[in-house]
C-alpha positions in Angstrom: 132.8 146.4 105.5 136.4 145.3 104.7 138.5 146.0 107.8 140.5 143.0 108.8 142.6 140.9 106.4 144.1 137.5 107.4 147.0 136.0 105.4 148.0 132.3 106.0 151.5 131.4 105.3 153.1 128.0 105.0 156.4 126.6 104.1 157.2 127.1 100.4 155.5 130.6 100.4 155.8 132.5 97.2 157.1 135.8 98.1 156.0 137.8 95.0 152.4 136.8 95.6 152.6 137.3 99.3 154.0 140.7 98.3 150.9 141.6 96.2 148.7 141.0 99.2 150.9 143.0 101.5 151.0 145.8 99.0 147.2 146.1 98.4 146.1 145.4 102.1 149.1 145.7 104.4 150.6 149.1 103.4 149.8 152.5 105.1 148.8 155.1 102.5 149.0 158.8 103.3 145.6 159.4 101.9 142.3 159.9 103.9 140.3 158.0 101.1 142.1 154.8 101.8 141.4 152.9 105.2 144.1 151.3 107.3 143.5 147.6 107.3 144.1 145.4 110.3 146.5 143.1 108.6 147.4 139.8 110.1 150.0 137.3 108.8 149.0 133.9 110.3 150.7 130.7 110.7 150.0 127.3 112.2 151.6 128.5 115.4 151.8 132.2 116.3 155.4 133.4 116.2 156.6 130.5 113.9 158.8 131.2 110.7 158.1 129.7 107.3 160.6 129.2 104.5 160.0 131.3 101.4 163.1 130.1 99.4 166.4 131.8 98.7 167.2 131.8 102.4 164.2 134.0 103.2 162.1 133.3 106.2 158.8 135.0 107.2 157.4 135.2 110.7 153.7 134.9 111.3 152.7 136.9 114.5 149.2 135.3 114.5 147.9 131.8 114.2 144.9 130.7 112.1 142.4 131.5 114.9 142.7 135.1 113.7 140.5 134.0 110.8 137.5 134.1 113.1 137.1 137.8 113.2 138.6 138.7 109.8 136.5 139.9 106.8 138.9 138.6 104.1 141.2 135.7 104.1 143.9 136.2 101.4 145.8 132.9 100.5 149.0 133.5 98.6 150.7 131.0 96.3 152.9 128.3 97.9 154.7 125.5 96.5 152.3 122.6 95.4 152.3 119.4 97.5 150.2 116.4 98.3 149.2 117.5 101.8 148.7 121.0 103.3 148.6 121.7 107.1 145.3 120.3 108.3 145.0 123.3 110.7 144.9 125.6 107.7 142.3 123.6 105.8 140.1 123.4 108.8 140.4 127.2 109.4 139.5 128.0 105.7 136.4 125.5 105.8 135.3 127.4 109.0 135.8 130.7 107.5 133.9 129.9 104.4 131.1 128.3 106.4 130.8 131.7 108.2 130.5 133.5 104.7 133.9 135.3 104.9 135.5 136.4 101.6 138.3 134.1 100.6 140.8 134.9 98.0 143.6 132.9 96.5 146.4 134.0 94.2 148.0 131.7 91.7 148.7 128.3 93.0 146.9 129.3 96.3 143.9 127.8 94.5 145.3 124.3 95.3 145.0 125.1 98.9 141.5 126.2 98.6 140.8 122.9 96.6 142.4 120.8 99.3 140.0 122.5 101.8 137.1 121.4 99.5 136.2 125.0 98.7 136.4 124.7 94.9 134.0 121.8 94.6 131.0 123.0 92.5 132.5 126.4 91.9 134.1 128.2 89.0 137.6 129.0 89.6 141.0 129.9 88.0 144.8 129.5 88.7 148.0 130.3 86.7 147.7 129.1 83.1 150.6 126.8 83.8 148.7 124.9 86.5 145.1 124.8 84.9 145.3 121.2 83.8 146.8 120.1 87.2 144.1 121.8 89.0 141.4 120.2 86.8 143.0 116.8 87.4 143.3 117.3 91.1 139.8 118.8 91.7 137.5 117.4 89.0 134.4 118.7 90.9 135.7 122.4 90.2 135.1 124.2 87.0 138.5 125.5 86.2 138.4 128.4 83.7 141.2 129.0 81.2 139.8 132.3 79.9 139.9 134.6 83.1 142.2 136.7 85.1 140.0 136.2 88.2 136.7 134.5 89.0 134.3 135.3 91.8 132.0 132.5 92.7 130.0 133.1 95.9 132.4 134.1 98.7 135.4 132.6 96.9 137.7 134.7 94.6 140.5 132.9 92.7 143.0 134.6 90.6 145.7 133.7 88.1 149.3 134.8 88.2 150.8 137.7 90.0 149.4 140.7 88.1 146.0 138.9 88.2 146.3 138.9 92.0 146.5 142.6 91.9 143.3 142.8 89.8 141.5 140.4 92.0 142.5 142.2 95.1 141.5 145.7 93.7 138.2 144.0 92.7 137.5 143.1 96.2 138.4 146.5 97.4 136.2 148.1 94.7 133.3 145.9 95.6 133.6 146.4 99.4 135.0 150.0 99.7 134.1 151.5 96.3 135.7 152.6 93.1 137.4 155.7 94.4 139.4 153.8 97.1 140.4 151.2 94.6 141.6 153.9 92.1 143.6 155.6 94.7 145.2 152.2 95.6 145.9 151.5 91.9 147.6 155.0 91.5 149.9 154.4 94.4 150.7 151.0 92.9 151.0 152.5 89.4 148.7 149.7 87.8 145.5 149.8 85.8 142.7 150.7 88.1 140.4 148.0 86.8 140.6 145.0 84.5 137.6 142.8 84.0 138.1 139.3 85.3 136.9 137.5 82.0 140.0 138.4 80.0 142.6 136.0 78.7 145.5 135.3 81.0 148.2 134.7 78.5 148.4 137.4 75.8 151.2 137.8 73.3 152.5 141.1 74.4 150.8 142.4 77.6 152.2 146.0 77.5 152.3 148.1 74.2 155.9 148.7 73.0 155.7 152.5 73.5 153.4 155.4 73.6 153.5 155.6 69.8 152.3 152.2 69.3 149.0 151.9 67.3 147.0 149.8 70.0 148.4 152.0 72.8 147.1 155.1 71.1 143.6 153.4 70.5 143.4 152.6 74.2 144.0 156.1 75.1 141.6 157.4 72.4 138.7 155.1 73.7 139.4 156.2 77.2 139.3 159.9 76.2 135.7 159.9 75.2 133.4 157.3 76.6 130.3 158.8 75.0 131.4 157.7 71.4 130.4 154.3 70.1 133.9 153.7 68.6 133.3 151.4 65.7 135.9 148.7 64.7 136.4 150.6 61.4 137.0 153.9 63.3 139.5 152.4 65.8 141.3 150.6 62.9 141.8 153.8 61.2 143.0 155.5 64.3 145.6 152.8 64.7 146.6 152.9 61.0 145.8 149.2 60.6 143.5 147.1 58.6 140.3 146.0 60.2 141.5 142.4 60.4 144.9 143.3 61.6 143.5 145.6 64.2 141.0 143.2 65.5 143.8 140.6 65.9 146.3 142.9 67.5 143.8 144.4 69.9 142.7 140.9 71.1 146.4 139.8 71.5 147.5 142.9 73.4 144.5 143.9 75.4 143.2 140.2 76.2 139.7 141.2 75.1 137.7 142.9 72.4 137.3 146.7 71.8 133.6 146.5 72.7 134.2 144.6 75.9 137.1 147.0 76.8 134.9 150.1 76.2 132.1 148.5 78.3 134.5 147.9 81.2 135.8 151.5 81.1 132.2 152.7 81.0 131.1 150.7 84.0 134.3 151.7 85.9 133.6 155.4 85.3 129.8 155.0 86.2 130.7 153.5 89.6 133.0 156.3 90.4 130.5 158.9 89.4 127.8 157.2 91.5 130.1 157.4 94.4 131.6 160.9 94.0 128.8 163.0 92.3 125.1 163.7 92.7 124.3 163.2 89.0 120.9 161.7 88.4 120.9 158.4 86.6 119.9 160.0 83.2 122.7 162.6 83.4 125.2 159.8 84.5 124.1 157.4 81.8 124.8 160.2 79.1 128.2 160.9 80.6 129.5 157.4 80.2 128.0 156.7 76.8 124.7 155.0 77.3 121.7 155.9 75.2 119.3 156.2 78.0 119.0 155.8 81.8 116.9 152.6 81.2 119.8 151.1 79.1 122.2 152.0 81.7 120.2 150.6 84.6 119.6 147.3 82.7 123.4 146.9 82.1 124.4 148.0 85.6 122.0 145.6 87.3 123.3 142.8 85.1 126.8 143.4 86.4 126.3 144.3 89.9 122.9 142.6 90.8 121.6 146.0 92.1 120.3 149.2 90.7 122.6 152.2 90.3 120.7 154.0 93.2 121.0 151.0 95.4 124.8 151.0 94.7 125.1 154.7 95.5 123.2 154.2 98.8 125.5 151.3 99.7 128.5 153.6 99.4 127.0 156.6 101.2 
């Protein structure tokens, strides 16, 4: 169960990425669905302040020994350098050996790499730093086609918005879709984006509600039971099939089929947590042809059956 979150900070701290972690895990929500996390900002020495640029300093009330009873170690971005504090690297290695979940945002991946936690793993960082991470850590498999990557107990994410996605992914995995959805609503962000979407898309947000692709996204979400063929969606967007396919990929960062599959799986998780629908009823509600097809897909994504998932959330 995710209860305690430790956040290491060092000089050169990136405030935006630090703020993402604070927003997801450090805020108090006036909602009984969302738990209050024990949130610990940690430094080399308890009470020491680190520089975050622009004349900003941040004080860490805890030191890295707080990792020992934390459930999640969330590493924000910091300025890249040749050497990171050895106390931090030792604490990260110890936490990883204990099986704790470790998250990095943006260039925080370089800190995990310096601790040896990326060796033999798939990982990701901001698209600007992908080649640098590959050169620095050749034993890691650095993805260039993902917003965030989970490999064992290590979750790495790309730039700032992807850090939100990765954080909500961890909340969803540990506490369920309902908690993640409520947090997303407070933050006014999409409740779920699959990790394996491209980072850099030509126009991440549709121009306005009248935009053809924006209408298509709303149309797909309005009825998950439909198959939504490419030709149908192209007609709905008033574009040719070729133009629609190109624009959808550019703006959504994935294909219509994968977008629909992601929405269906997100809704399925929520229904498993919040309703007593049996698997056959639930499968039909989210657009699967049968309970068997849904079970197979669900197990492929979550490595457990729908009934096991429901039991784990009760």
